[in-house]
Biopython code that builds the backbone (N, CA, C, O; Angstrom):
import numpy as np
from Bio.PDB.StructureBuilder import StructureBuilder

atoms = [
    (1, "MET", "N", (-4.998, -27.545, 34.839)),
    (1, "MET", "CA", (-5.343, -27.039, 33.425)),
    (1, "MET", "C", (-6.174, -28.092, 32.700)),
    (1, "MET", "O", (-5.563, -28.999, 32.136)),
    (2, "ASP", "N", (-7.587, -28.061, 32.654)),
    (2, "ASP", "CA", (-8.233, -29.236, 31.956)),
    (2, "ASP", "C", (-8.364, -28.757, 30.511)),
    (2, "ASP", "O", (-7.899, -27.731, 30.016)),
    (3, "SER", "N", (-9.089, -29.706, 29.946)),
    (3, "SER", "CA", (-9.221, -29.702, 28.426)),
    (3, "SER", "C", (-9.692, -28.409, 28.052)),
    (3, "SER", "O", (-9.194, -27.734, 27.151)),
    (4, "GLY", "N", (-11.062, -27.941, 29.057)),
    (4, "GLY", "CA", (-11.666, -26.849, 28.475)),
    (4, "GLY", "C", (-11.201, -25.644, 28.539)),
    (4, "GLY", "O", (-11.793, -24.705, 28.006)),
    (5, "ASP", "N", (-10.155, -25.516, 29.154)),
    (5, "ASP", "CA", (-9.305, -24.204, 28.982)),
    (5, "ASP", "C", (-8.700, -24.157, 27.947)),
    (5, "ASP", "O", (-8.108, -23.079, 28.014)),
    (6, "HIS", "N", (-8.378, -24.755, 26.745)),
    (6, "HIS", "CA", (-7.575, -24.471, 25.762)),
    (6, "HIS", "C", (-8.339, -23.384, 24.866)),
    (6, "HIS", "O", (-9.523, -23.133, 24.640)),
    (7, "ILE", "N", (-7.142, -22.871, 24.475)),
    (7, "ILE", "CA", (-7.706, -21.632, 23.517)),
    (7, "ILE", "C", (-7.783, -22.069, 21.740)),
    (7, "ILE", "O", (-6.944, -22.735, 21.133)),
    (8, "ASN", "N", (-8.571, -21.692, 21.393)),
    (8, "ASN", "CA", (-8.770, -22.045, 20.270)),
    (8, "ASN", "C", (-7.913, -21.038, 19.030)),
    (8, "ASN", "O", (-8.534, -20.216, 18.356)),
    (9, "ILE", "N", (-6.431, -21.264, 18.879)),
    (9, "ILE", "CA", (-6.185, -20.678, 18.101)),
    (9, "ILE", "C", (-6.375, -20.527, 16.596)),
    (9, "ILE", "O", (-6.336, -19.503, 15.914)),
    (10, "ARG", "N", (-6.602, -21.866, 16.222)),
    (10, "ARG", "CA", (-7.143, -21.473, 14.587)),
    (10, "ARG", "C", (-7.992, -20.920, 14.221)),
    (10, "ARG", "O", (-7.955, -20.377, 13.117)),
    (11, "GLY", "N", (-9.227, -20.853, 15.146)),
    (11, "GLY", "CA", (-10.320, -19.917, 15.222)),
    (11, "GLY", "C", (-10.076, -18.262, 15.005)),
    (11, "GLY", "O", (-10.674, -17.492, 14.253)),
    (12, "ARG", "N", (-8.829, -17.975, 16.069)),
    (12, "ARG", "CA", (-8.883, -16.876, 16.381)),
    (12, "ARG", "C", (-7.794, -16.263, 15.213)),
    (12, "ARG", "O", (-7.849, -15.070, 14.915)),
    (13, "VAL", "N", (-6.819, -17.161, 14.589)),
    (13, "VAL", "CA", (-6.291, -16.708, 13.483)),
    (13, "VAL", "C", (-7.289, -16.088, 12.087)),
    (13, "VAL", "O", (-7.102, -15.063, 11.431)),
    (14, "ARG", "N", (-8.329, -17.083, 11.951)),
    (14, "ARG", "CA", (-9.326, -16.931, 11.145)),
    (14, "ARG", "C", (-9.993, -15.751, 10.981)),
    (14, "ARG", "O", (-10.131, -15.098, 9.947)),
    (15, "GLU", "N", (-10.584, -15.427, 12.601)),
    (15, "GLU", "CA", (-11.403, -14.413, 12.854)),
    (15, "GLU", "C", (-10.628, -13.124, 12.739)),
    (15, "GLU", "O", (-11.114, -12.035, 12.434)),
    (16, "HIS", "N", (-9.435, -13.363, 13.005)),
    (16, "HIS", "CA", (-8.912, -11.915, 12.923)),
    (16, "HIS", "C", (-8.434, -11.553, 11.212)),
    (16, "HIS", "O", (-8.481, -10.423, 10.726)),
    (17, "GLY", "N", (-7.988, -12.779, 10.496)),
    (17, "GLY", "CA", (-8.036, -12.522, 9.017)),
    (17, "GLY", "C", (-9.228, -12.040, 8.326)),
    (17, "GLY", "O", (-9.186, -11.339, 7.315)),
    (18, "ALA", "N", (-10.295, -12.440, 8.909)),
    (18, "ALA", "CA", (-11.391, -11.967, 8.283)),
    (18, "ALA", "C", (-11.572, -10.551, 8.526)),
    (18, "ALA", "O", (-11.770, -9.696, 7.663)),
    (19, "ARG", "N", (-11.480, -10.364, 9.876)),
    (19, "ARG", "CA", (-11.477, -8.798, 9.893)),
    (19, "ARG", "C", (-10.545, -7.970, 9.377)),
    (19, "ARG", "O", (-10.937, -6.886, 8.944)),
    (20, "ARG", "N", (-9.095, -8.312, 9.315)),
    (20, "ARG", "CA", (-8.416, -7.481, 8.023)),
    (20, "ARG", "C", (-8.849, -7.582, 6.550)),
    (20, "ARG", "O", (-8.442, -6.753, 5.737)),
    (21, "LEU", "N", (-9.605, -8.508, 6.225)),
    (21, "LEU", "CA", (-9.738, -8.742, 5.041)),
    (21, "LEU", "C", (-11.035, -7.592, 5.107)),
    (21, "LEU", "O", (-11.281, -7.116, 3.998)),
    (22, "THR", "N", (-11.715, -7.185, 5.996)),
    (22, "THR", "CA", (-12.978, -6.689, 5.745)),
    (22, "THR", "C", (-12.498, -5.249, 5.840)),
    (22, "THR", "O", (-12.952, -4.475, 4.998)),
    (23, "ILE", "N", (-11.496, -4.697, 6.903)),
    (23, "ILE", "CA", (-11.116, -3.526, 6.754)),
    (23, "ILE", "C", (-10.551, -3.190, 5.402)),
    (23, "ILE", "O", (-10.980, -2.241, 4.745)),
    (24, "ALA", "N", (-9.671, -3.910, 5.032)),
    (24, "ALA", "CA", (-8.724, -3.542, 3.705)),
    (24, "ALA", "C", (-9.828, -3.371, 2.752)),
    (24, "ALA", "O", (-9.561, -2.538, 1.886)),
    (25, "ARG", "N", (-11.026, -3.927, 2.650)),
    (25, "ARG", "CA", (-12.047, -3.999, 1.681)),
    (25, "ARG", "C", (-12.594, -2.513, 1.731)),
    (25, "ARG", "O", (-12.797, -1.874, 0.698)),
    (26, "MET", "N", (-12.859, -1.915, 3.230)),
    (26, "MET", "CA", (-13.627, -1.021, 3.197)),
    (26, "MET", "C", (-12.784, 0.271, 2.803)),
    (26, "MET", "O", (-13.316, 1.256, 2.291)),
    (27, "ASN", "N", (-11.533, 0.190, 3.060)),
    (27, "ASN", "CA", (-10.323, 1.018, 2.707)),
    (27, "ASN", "C", (-10.030, 1.230, 1.451)),
    (27, "ASN", "O", (-9.687, 2.365, 1.121)),
    (28, "ALA", "N", (-10.107, 0.101, 0.406)),
    (28, "ALA", "CA", (-9.876, 0.311, -0.909)),
    (28, "ALA", "C", (-10.813, 1.042, -1.688)),
    (28, "ALA", "O", (-12.028, 0.861, -1.604)),
    (29, "PRO", "N", (-10.219, 1.942, -2.517)),
    (29, "PRO", "CA", (-10.849, 2.988, -3.619)),
    (29, "PRO", "C", (-12.011, 2.187, -4.450)),
    (29, "PRO", "O", (-11.959, 0.988, -4.724)),
    (30, "LYS", "N", (-12.941, 2.977, -4.756)),
    (30, "LYS", "CA", (-13.891, 2.234, -5.725)),
    (30, "LYS", "C", (-13.344, 1.795, -6.924)),
    (30, "LYS", "O", (-13.739, 0.682, -7.272)),
    (31, "ASP", "N", (-12.457, 2.414, -7.741)),
    (31, "ASP", "CA", (-11.646, 2.140, -8.973)),
    (31, "ASP", "C", (-10.440, 1.367, -8.372)),
    (31, "ASP", "O", (-9.344, 1.926, -8.417)),
    (32, "TRP", "N", (-10.531, 0.231, -7.859)),
    (32, "TRP", "CA", (-8.741, -0.059, -7.142)),
    (32, "TRP", "C", (-8.487, -0.841, -8.775)),
    (32, "TRP", "O", (-7.286, -0.852, -9.044)),
    (33, "GLN", "N", (-8.982, -1.199, -9.397)),
    (33, "GLN", "CA", (-8.437, -1.972, -10.587)),
    (33, "GLN", "C", (-7.828, -0.955, -11.324)),
    (33, "GLN", "O", (-6.801, -1.226, -11.947)),
    (34, "GLY", "N", (-8.426, 0.488, -11.361)),
    (34, "GLY", "CA", (-7.906, 1.223, -12.346)),
    (34, "GLY", "C", (-6.464, 1.985, -11.636)),
    (34, "GLY", "O", (-5.451, 2.135, -12.320)),
    (35, "GLU", "N", (-6.512, 2.279, -10.676)),
    (35, "GLU", "CA", (-5.322, 2.746, -9.816)),
    (35, "GLU", "C", (-4.498, 1.878, -9.812)),
    (35, "GLU", "O", (-3.404, 2.245, -10.242)),
    (36, "LEU", "N", (-4.589, 0.506, -9.391)),
    (36, "LEU", "CA", (-3.272, -0.530, -9.919)),
    (36, "LEU", "C", (-2.818, -0.529, -11.246)),
    (36, "LEU", "O", (-1.596, -0.461, -11.378)),
    (37, "ARG", "N", (-3.644, -0.598, -12.473)),
    (37, "ARG", "CA", (-3.146, -0.337, -13.366)),
    (37, "ARG", "C", (-2.407, 0.764, -13.797)),
    (37, "ARG", "O", (-1.362, 0.737, -14.446)),
    (38, "THR", "N", (-3.163, 1.959, -13.298)),
    (38, "THR", "CA", (-2.111, 3.317, -13.234)),
    (38, "THR", "C", (-0.734, 3.092, -12.501)),
    (38, "THR", "O", (0.293, 3.402, -13.103)),
    (39, "ALA", "N", (-0.680, 2.692, -11.533)),
    (39, "ALA", "CA", (0.507, 2.695, -10.553)),
    (39, "ALA", "C", (1.569, 1.418, -11.574)),
    (39, "ALA", "O", (2.739, 1.671, -11.857)),
    (40, "LEU", "N", (1.009, 0.357, -11.915)),
    (40, "LEU", "CA", (1.580, -0.413, -12.729)),
    (40, "LEU", "C", (2.214, 0.240, -13.659)),
    (40, "LEU", "O", (3.431, 0.335, -13.499)),
    (41, "ALA", "N", (1.617, 0.857, -14.854)),
    (41, "ALA", "CA", (1.936, 1.455, -15.730)),
    (41, "ALA", "C", (3.254, 2.507, -15.537)),
    (41, "ALA", "O", (4.312, 2.454, -16.164)),
    (42, "ALA", "N", (2.802, 3.668, -14.277)),
    (42, "ALA", "CA", (4.077, 4.073, -13.986)),
    (42, "ALA", "C", (5.176, 3.622, -13.536)),
    (42, "ALA", "O", (6.232, 4.250, -13.616)),
    (43, "HIS", "N", (5.030, 2.216, -12.891)),
    (43, "HIS", "CA", (6.362, 1.608, -12.660)),
    (43, "HIS", "C", (7.110, 0.924, -13.358)),
    (43, "HIS", "O", (8.205, 0.488, -13.000)),
    (44, "ARG", "N", (6.471, 0.730, -14.659)),
    (44, "ARG", "CA", (7.018, 0.114, -16.172)),
    (44, "ARG", "C", (7.295, 0.716, -16.929)),
    (44, "ARG", "O", (7.485, 0.163, -18.012)),
    (45, "GLU", "N", (7.501, 2.310, -16.830)),
    (45, "GLU", "CA", (7.920, 3.495, -17.595)),
    (45, "GLU", "C", (9.622, 3.249, -17.426)),
    (45, "GLU", "O", (10.218, 2.961, -16.388)),
    (46, "PRO", "N", (10.128, 3.435, -18.642)),
    (46, "PRO", "CA", (11.493, 3.214, -18.742)),
    (46, "PRO", "C", (12.339, 4.158, -17.832)),
    (46, "PRO", "O", (11.880, 5.283, -17.634)),
    (47, "VAL", "N", (13.561, 3.804, -17.240)),
    (47, "VAL", "CA", (14.324, 4.824, -16.540)),
    (47, "VAL", "C", (15.478, 5.465, -17.388)),
    (47, "VAL", "O", (16.157, 4.801, -18.170)),
    (48, "THR", "N", (15.569, 6.195, -17.269)),
    (48, "THR", "CA", (16.839, 7.213, -18.106)),
    (48, "THR", "C", (18.044, 6.821, -16.858)),
    (48, "THR", "O", (17.935, 6.346, -15.728)),
    (49, "ILE", "N", (18.968, 7.180, -17.508)),
    (49, "ILE", "CA", (20.343, 7.185, -16.707)),
    (49, "ILE", "C", (20.455, 8.427, -15.635)),
    (49, "ILE", "O", (20.676, 8.407, -14.424)),
    (50, "PHE", "N", (20.221, 9.514, -16.540)),
    (50, "PHE", "CA", (19.903, 10.835, -15.761)),
    (50, "PHE", "C", (18.472, 11.318, -15.611)),
    (50, "PHE", "O", (18.234, 12.237, -16.395)),
    (51, "SER", "N", (17.530, 11.005, -14.905)),
    (51, "SER", "CA", (16.134, 11.704, -14.507)),
    (51, "SER", "C", (16.703, 12.717, -13.573)),
    (51, "SER", "O", (17.864, 12.725, -13.164)),
    (52, "ASN", "N", (15.781, 13.556, -13.286)),
    (52, "ASN", "CA", (16.101, 14.750, -12.662)),
    (52, "ASN", "C", (16.780, 14.671, -11.375)),
    (52, "ASN", "O", (17.524, 15.543, -10.926)),
    (53, "ASN", "N", (16.487, 13.610, -10.833)),
    (53, "ASN", "CA", (16.964, 13.522, -9.344)),
    (53, "ASN", "C", (18.280, 12.791, -9.361)),
    (53, "ASN", "O", (18.978, 12.869, -8.351)),
    (54, "ASP", "N", (18.685, 12.113, -10.361)),
    (54, "ASP", "CA", (19.965, 11.291, -10.265)),
    (54, "ASP", "C", (20.691, 12.279, -10.858)),
    (54, "ASP", "O", (21.797, 12.417, -10.336)),
    (55, "PHE", "N", (20.426, 13.126, -11.900)),
    (55, "PHE", "CA", (21.454, 13.970, -12.434)),
    (55, "PHE", "C", (21.860, 15.047, -11.449)),
    (55, "PHE", "O", (22.952, 15.614, -11.495)),
    (56, "ARG", "N", (20.916, 15.294, -10.554)),
    (56, "ARG", "CA", (21.107, 16.464, -9.453)),
    (56, "ARG", "C", (21.859, 15.782, -8.620)),
    (56, "ARG", "O", (22.779, 16.501, -8.230)),
    (57, "LEU", "N", (21.899, 14.620, -8.121)),
    (57, "LEU", "CA", (22.774, 13.791, -7.081)),
    (57, "LEU", "C", (24.317, 13.718, -7.581)),
    (57, "LEU", "O", (25.294, 13.918, -6.860)),
    (58, "PHE", "N", (24.337, 13.374, -9.025)),
    (58, "PHE", "CA", (25.507, 13.198, -9.787)),
    (58, "PHE", "C", (26.345, 14.920, -9.605)),
    (58, "PHE", "O", (27.498, 15.144, -9.236)),
    (59, "LEU", "N", (25.453, 15.746, -9.946)),
    (59, "LEU", "CA", (26.391, 16.700, -9.754)),
    (59, "LEU", "C", (26.603, 17.541, -8.834)),
    (59, "LEU", "O", (27.345, 18.491, -9.084)),
    (60, "GLN", "N", (25.967, 17.400, -7.450)),
    (60, "GLN", "CA", (26.259, 17.758, -6.324)),
    (60, "GLN", "C", (27.406, 16.592, -5.886)),
    (60, "GLN", "O", (28.354, 17.163, -5.346)),
    (61, "SER", "N", (27.592, 15.184, -5.956)),
    (61, "SER", "CA", (28.592, 14.568, -5.539)),
    (61, "SER", "C", (29.677, 14.687, -6.350)),
    (61, "SER", "O", (30.774, 14.467, -5.836)),
    (62, "PHE", "N", (29.607, 15.084, -7.888)),
    (62, "PHE", "CA", (30.776, 15.623, -8.530)),
    (62, "PHE", "C", (31.574, 17.154, -7.932)),
    (62, "PHE", "O", (32.784, 17.374, -7.981)),
    (63, "ALA", "N", (30.687, 17.927, -7.471)),
    (63, "ALA", "CA", (31.051, 18.792, -6.830)),
    (63, "ALA", "C", (31.758, 18.796, -5.573)),
    (63, "ALA", "O", (32.792, 19.431, -5.369)),
    (64, "ILE", "N", (31.138, 18.032, -4.703)),
    (64, "ILE", "CA", (31.765, 17.763, -3.183)),
    (64, "ILE", "C", (33.413, 16.654, -3.254)),
    (64, "ILE", "O", (34.240, 16.474, -2.361)),
    (65, "PHE", "N", (33.378, 16.086, -4.706)),
    (65, "PHE", "CA", (34.500, 15.345, -5.216)),
    (65, "PHE", "C", (35.569, 16.136, -5.415)),
    (65, "PHE", "O", (36.618, 16.118, -4.770)),
    (66, "PHE", "N", (35.165, 17.128, -6.705)),
    (66, "PHE", "CA", (36.039, 18.378, -7.110)),
    (66, "PHE", "C", (36.650, 19.074, -6.071)),
    (66, "PHE", "O", (37.845, 19.348, -6.184)),
    (67, "THR", "N", (35.951, 19.449, -4.949)),
    (67, "THR", "CA", (36.178, 20.549, -4.165)),
    (67, "THR", "C", (37.215, 19.819, -3.464)),
    (67, "THR", "O", (38.343, 20.299, -3.579)),
    (68, "ALA", "N", (37.082, 18.648, -2.683)),
    (68, "ALA", "CA", (37.900, 17.832, -1.962)),
    (68, "ALA", "C", (39.297, 17.470, -2.592)),
    (68, "ALA", "O", (40.321, 17.407, -1.912)),
    (69, "THR", "N", (39.253, 17.229, -3.991)),
    (69, "THR", "CA", (40.639, 16.997, -4.506)),
    (69, "THR", "C", (41.183, 18.140, -4.745)),
    (69, "THR", "O", (42.412, 18.062, -4.779)),
    (70, "MET", "N", (40.607, 19.559, -4.992)),
    (70, "MET", "CA", (41.318, 20.678, -5.102)),
    (70, "MET", "C", (41.938, 21.164, -3.744)),
    (70, "MET", "O", (42.922, 21.900, -3.675)),
    (71, "LEU", "N", (41.180, 20.616, -2.572)),
    (71, "LEU", "CA", (41.943, 20.976, -1.463)),
    (71, "LEU", "C", (42.808, 20.063, -1.055)),
    (71, "LEU", "O", (43.539, 20.257, -0.084)),
    (72, "PHE", "N", (42.813, 19.104, -1.671)),
    (72, "PHE", "CA", (44.060, 17.887, -1.477)),
    (72, "PHE", "C", (45.236, 17.953, -2.177)),
    (72, "PHE", "O", (46.245, 17.316, -1.875)),
    (73, "VAL", "N", (45.113, 18.879, -3.317)),
    (73, "VAL", "CA", (45.852, 19.116, -4.274)),
    (73, "VAL", "C", (47.036, 20.417, -3.596)),
    (73, "VAL", "O", (48.258, 20.339, -3.464)),
    (74, "MET", "N", (46.159, 21.477, -3.289)),
    (74, "MET", "CA", (46.706, 22.595, -2.653)),
    (74, "MET", "C", (47.455, 22.208, -1.712)),
    (74, "MET", "O", (48.044, 23.032, -1.013)),
]
sb = StructureBuilder()
sb.init_structure("model")
sb.init_model(0)
sb.init_chain("A")
sb.init_seg("    ")
for serial, (resi, resn, name, xyz) in enumerate(atoms, 1):
    if name == "N":
        sb.init_residue(resn, " ", resi, " ")
    sb.init_atom(name, np.array(xyz, "f"), 0.0, 1.0, " ", f" {name:<3s}", serial, name[0])
structure = sb.get_structure()
């Protein structure tokens, strides 16, 4: 193997990064800042301890626990 056969890894990594950046820019929505602000605002909303899904999960878990306890007691 002579010195002419070496692969330029750094150049390939830069080219790959440039391609990925171009693809990301093409796939980004026009108003990406607005969507980002909306997503961040939704993420920052206070979470209650018993939201809809959590309360339903609690009730299901309690029903299973109660049923298992009653079967064990009998």
